[in-house]
Backbone bond lengths (Angstrom), bond angles and torsions (degrees), N, CA, C in turn:
res aa  C-N    CA-C-N  psi(-1)  N-CA   C-N-CA  omega(-1)  CA-C   N-CA-C  phi
1 M - - - 1.425 - - 1.554 108.20 -
2 L 1.258 115.06 137.78 1.503 125.97 178.46 1.573 111.60 -66.30
3 R 1.386 113.27 153.68 1.348 119.35 169.20 1.497 111.55 -89.93
4 L 1.274 120.29 156.53 1.520 124.99 -173.99 1.461 111.61 -109.63
5 D 1.403 108.93 131.84 1.516 117.20 172.21 1.483 109.89 -131.24
6 L 1.305 115.57 119.90 1.464 118.59 177.23 1.525 113.90 -107.57
7 T 1.299 118.75 134.72 1.411 121.29 179.97 1.567 109.05 -70.32
8 K 1.205 117.62 161.60 1.499 122.78 -179.58 1.578 110.50 -57.31
9 K 1.328 113.89 -44.68 1.563 120.16 177.01 1.497 110.23 -58.82
10 A 1.315 120.55 -37.83 1.430 121.24 178.32 1.528 112.08 -68.78
11 I 1.267 112.62 -43.47 1.519 119.07 178.57 1.533 110.87 -58.36
12 V 1.311 116.80 -48.54 1.433 123.63 -179.95 1.498 116.40 -59.78
13 F 1.433 111.17 -39.58 1.427 117.52 172.46 1.478 115.25 -65.25
14 L 1.363 117.92 -46.38 1.430 125.68 178.11 1.537 110.99 -56.71
15 D 1.376 115.14 -45.26 1.457 120.57 -177.13 1.532 112.68 -57.76
16 K 1.376 117.64 -25.43 1.398 125.01 -172.96 1.559 112.01 -90.78
17 L 1.264 115.20 -15.13 1.508 118.84 179.47 1.463 114.11 -66.57
18 P 1.309 116.89 146.56 1.536 120.39 170.80 1.479 106.95 -66.71
19 P 1.316 117.24 160.33 1.472 125.60 -172.22 1.578 108.00 -58.33
20 K 1.242 122.20 -46.34 1.453 121.79 -177.47 1.550 115.92 -62.75
21 Q 1.253 114.39 -44.34 1.463 120.91 173.60 1.532 113.52 -69.60
22 F 1.323 118.09 -38.65 1.453 120.84 175.10 1.572 110.49 -56.83
23 K 1.357 116.14 -42.02 1.456 121.65 -179.32 1.526 111.11 -67.92
24 Q 1.356 117.86 -38.08 1.501 118.85 175.88 1.478 108.79 -62.86
25 V 1.401 119.33 -55.01 1.432 119.37 -177.04 1.512 117.21 -60.73
26 S 1.328 111.71 -40.58 1.475 113.73 179.73 1.525 112.93 -65.82
27 K 1.329 116.10 -35.91 1.467 123.47 177.36 1.511 108.95 -61.16
28 K 1.309 115.15 -40.94 1.512 118.76 -177.19 1.604 105.54 -73.69
29 I 1.312 119.46 -36.66 1.470 122.34 178.00 1.541 109.88 -58.29
30 F 1.304 117.29 -48.19 1.471 129.31 -179.03 1.583 107.17 -59.35
31 S 1.358 114.93 -45.44 1.429 117.89 -178.71 1.514 112.84 -70.42
32 L 1.260 118.59 -21.73 1.544 124.52 172.68 1.494 107.12 -73.38
33 M 1.292 121.12 -29.71 1.462 121.88 177.68 1.538 108.98 -64.29
34 A 1.285 115.40 -38.85 1.493 118.40 178.34 1.547 115.15 -77.92
35 N 1.320 112.08 -35.24 1.539 117.65 -179.04 1.568 106.50 -142.67
36 P 1.319 116.86 96.31 1.462 121.71 -173.18 1.551 110.95 -76.48
37 E 1.302 120.99 -8.30 1.520 121.37 178.03 1.500 109.15 -128.55
38 P 1.395 117.02 66.07 1.423 116.19 176.36 1.582 113.70 -69.46
39 H 1.355 114.19 167.60 1.554 111.74 -176.28 1.437 114.83 -66.99
40 D 1.363 118.19 -17.46 1.605 118.90 176.75 1.465 111.36 -93.26
41 S 1.336 121.43 14.81 1.451 117.39 174.73 1.538 109.04 -105.46
42 K 1.390 112.51 160.61 1.553 113.34 179.35 1.562 105.63 -140.97
43 K 1.260 113.57 146.24 1.407 122.53 171.00 1.460 112.88 -68.95
44 L 1.370 124.97 129.29 1.427 126.14 -178.56 1.468 114.23 -87.57
45 K 1.270 116.03 124.52 1.549 119.31 -173.21 1.474 112.20 -61.25
46 G 1.398 114.10 131.94 1.432 118.83 177.94 1.527 117.57 82.59
47 H 1.338 112.78 1.13 1.477 116.47 -176.96 1.613 107.66 -137.28
48 P 1.303 114.74 155.77 1.464 118.49 -179.71 1.620 109.01 -82.80
49 Y 1.262 119.47 17.74 1.409 122.70 -169.15 1.601 108.85 -106.11
50 R 1.322 114.80 163.53 1.452 121.31 170.89 1.524 107.55 -123.52
51 G 1.220 119.96 164.32 1.506 122.80 178.83 1.520 105.74 -137.73
52 T 1.289 110.23 145.70 1.484 122.12 169.67 1.439 113.48 -145.08
53 D 1.307 123.96 151.25 1.458 131.67 -179.80 1.474 111.46 -102.25
54 I 1.340 115.06 146.21 1.430 121.42 167.94 1.537 106.07 -140.73
55 G 1.279 116.44 110.29 1.425 121.32 178.34 1.645 107.35 64.33
56 E 1.250 114.24 -123.37 1.444 119.46 -178.33 1.617 113.12 -95.54
57 Y 1.356 113.65 9.23 1.428 116.97 -173.74 1.565 111.62 -118.31
58 R 1.244 116.46 155.92 1.503 123.39 -178.82 1.565 109.41 -120.24
59 I 1.228 119.19 134.47 1.524 126.83 177.96 1.466 110.24 -113.04
60 I 1.376 115.36 120.23 1.484 119.34 179.89 1.554 99.44 -107.49
61 Y 1.383 112.48 130.57 1.477 117.88 -178.85 1.505 111.21 -151.88
62 R 1.374 112.97 170.12 1.573 116.98 171.95 1.508 103.07 -151.16
63 V 1.278 115.18 162.47 1.362 122.45 176.14 1.614 109.35 -113.52
64 E 1.282 113.86 127.18 1.500 124.13 175.10 1.578 107.82 -120.69
65 E 1.299 111.05 113.43 1.435 121.09 178.56 1.596 107.04 54.97
66 D 1.356 117.20 -107.57 1.434 118.59 -176.05 1.608 108.65 -117.75
67 V 1.248 114.37 31.65 1.526 124.85 -178.31 1.535 112.68 -123.75
68 L 1.339 117.56 124.96 1.394 125.03 174.01 1.587 106.38 -91.90
69 K 1.320 117.76 108.46 1.396 125.63 -174.82 1.598 109.57 -95.22
70 I 1.252 120.56 106.07 1.521 121.20 178.51 1.515 104.87 -90.89
71 A 1.357 113.59 105.64 1.478 118.11 -177.36 1.607 108.64 -78.73
72 L 1.360 117.47 -52.10 1.408 120.37 -178.60 1.474 114.31 -138.82
73 V 1.274 113.67 149.22 1.498 122.34 167.74 1.548 107.26 -127.70
74 G 1.319 114.92 129.95 1.471 117.93 -175.96 1.516 110.70 -155.56
75 K 1.368 113.67 172.91 1.458 121.07 176.61 1.519 110.64 -62.04
76 R 1.246 117.35 135.49 1.471 124.36 -175.00 1.600 111.88 -63.22
77 N 1.331 113.47 -42.57 1.473 117.94 -174.55 1.549 114.81 -89.92
78 D 1.402 111.55 12.21 1.436 118.61 -178.57 1.442 114.37 -106.91
79 S 1.316 121.67 120.49 1.505 120.21 -177.77 1.524 111.99 -75.74
80 A 1.363 118.40 -1.66 1.507 120.12 174.18 1.477 109.96 -58.42
81 V 1.238 119.31 -32.16 1.566 120.80 -177.75 1.419 108.14 -57.80
82 Y 1.290 118.51 -48.11 1.460 125.02 179.82 1.526 114.91 -64.32
83 K 1.273 114.12 -37.92 1.444 120.60 175.57 1.548 110.52 -64.91
84 K 1.257 115.86 -40.25 1.552 119.98 177.38 1.467 107.86 -70.65
85 M 1.297 118.41 -32.51 1.500 121.95 -175.92 1.569 104.20 -65.82
86 A 1.377 116.42 -44.71 1.474 118.62 -172.78 1.520 110.91 -62.73
87 R 1.384 117.87 -16.69 1.472 121.24 177.97 1.548 112.33 -89.34
88 L 1.279 118.56 -4.19 1.571 123.06 -177.95 1.401 108.28 -71.14
């Protein structure tokens, strides 16, 4: 199983989520630790990141050696997630 590393931006976003949505997103993050390339994830063009959705949220991440790095978590229908990703 992979180790987990969350960026400060991801932690701040997760801290602001209501309990039900926090549980959904955290459950998905833990499932990514066991299987970092599930069938519902996709590689993002031009970036070393992958993306997956859970409910109304999008998780942007990558795997480096034995570490799952969660770069961003954001609203799924919001293009701001990709704008933030461009600055990573």
